[in-house]
N, C-alpha and C positions, 0 to 999 in steps of 0.2 A: 504494500500500500504506500502510495506517495504522500509524504507529509511535509517535505521541505518546501518552505515558501520561496517563491520567485517573484519578488516585488517589482513594480507596484502591483498591489492586489485589488481585485474588485471589491466593492463597486467603484468604478472609475469616475474621475473628474476630468475636465479638459486637460489639466496639467498632467495627471497620471496617465491618461490615455495617450497623450502626446509623448510622454516619456517611454511608455511601453512600445509605441511605434518606432521610436528612435533606437531603442535597445534591439528590437527585431531587425531593423535596418543594419545596425552595426554588426550583428551576428551574421546576417546573410552576406554582408560585404567582406567578412572574414573568409568566406568560401570554405569553411571548415564544417563538413556535414555532421560530424559528431557533436561539435559545439552547438550547432543550430538545433539538432534533434533534442537536446536537453531542455529546450524551452517548451516542449510538448509533453502531454501525458503519455504514459507507456502505451495506451490504446488509442491515441489520437487518430482522428479520421480526417482525411483530406480529400477534396476534389481539386485537382490542379489541371485546368483545361478539361480534357476528357479522360484523365487518368484518376483512378481511385486508389488511395494509399491508406494503409492502416498500420499504426504502430511505429515506434522509433526505428526499428531495423529497416522497414520499407522506406521511411523518410530518409535515412542515411543513404540507402542505395539509390533512391531517386535523385538526391542532391549530388551524389558522386557522378552519376550519369550526366546530370544537367551541366555541372561545371567542367566536365571533360569536353562538352560540346560548345558551351557558351563561354568563350575565352575573353579575358580582360573585362569581366563582369563588374559593373558598377551600378548601384541601386540607390534610389531615393524613394522613401515612403512619406506620405502626408496623411494626417488624420482627416477623415471625412465626417464621421459621426461616432457616437458612443452612447451606451445606455447600460447601466448596471454592470454585467459581466461580458458585454459584447462591445467590440470595436470594429468599425469599418475604415479601411484605408484605401487610398488610391496610390499608385506607384508607377514609376517608369524605371527601366534599367537599360543600359547600353552594353552591347557585347558584339563580338565578331566570331565567325565560324573559322574553321581551319583553312579556308580558301581566302580569308581576308575580307569577306563580305560583312559589313556592319549592319546592325539592327538596333532599333529602339523598341522595346517591348513595353506596352502600356497595359495596366490592369487595375482591378479592384479585388480586394480581399475582404471577406467577412470572417471575423474571429470570435470564438466563444471560449471563455476561460473557466477553469474550475476555481474553487475557493482559495487555492494555493498559488494562483497566478500562472498556472501552466495552461497552455492552449490545448483544448480538447477537440476543437473543430476548426478547420481552415477550409474555406471555400474560395477558390481563386478563378477569376476569368481574365484571360490574357490574350492580347493581340500583338503580333510582331509586325513592325513596319521597317522595310529596308531603308537605310539612310546611307549617304556617302560619308566618308570619314570627316570631311570638312563640316558636316552638320552636327557632329558630336557636341554635346554640352557638358558632359561629365568627364573632366580632365584631371581629377585629383589622382595622386599615386594610389595604386591598388591598396585596399583596406578601408578603414573607417573614413567616411566623408568628413572633411574638415568642418568645424563648427561655423566658419565664416563662408562656406560654400552656399550659394543660393538654393532654396528649396524649389519644388516643382512650380508653385504659383509664381514665384519671382522669375523663373525661367520661361514663363509663358506656356508651360505644359499643363 
């Protein structure tokens, strides 16, 4: 049974929902599947595009495949709405494939958390748009987005 708290905990305020979204962004920008999986319940359920994933082992396997394909991945998440133990975010990430083709992927996620702050459900809808390298907007070094880097709204996304 999972009992370790992963703050911030629900019910969320604007401040804590925003903090939770940034913590998720930071973890995903690490591109470390094991680190990311720890933010989810052991039996977490995902819908990612048309793929259905259950549990941390499947989350790790999915993210490993993802980041083997989506190279130089950089992500920004922005809070959209929140209520009690649920948060909705919109996001964009940029990446390229092994042929050097660049993409910006846009999406929305609905998150549901348990009382310990672990995500038990993630529903993601994502669309990929081809871009040329000159259209990229995410230029920070791989890893955590710098605090002074513009968010999605400031970038016109």
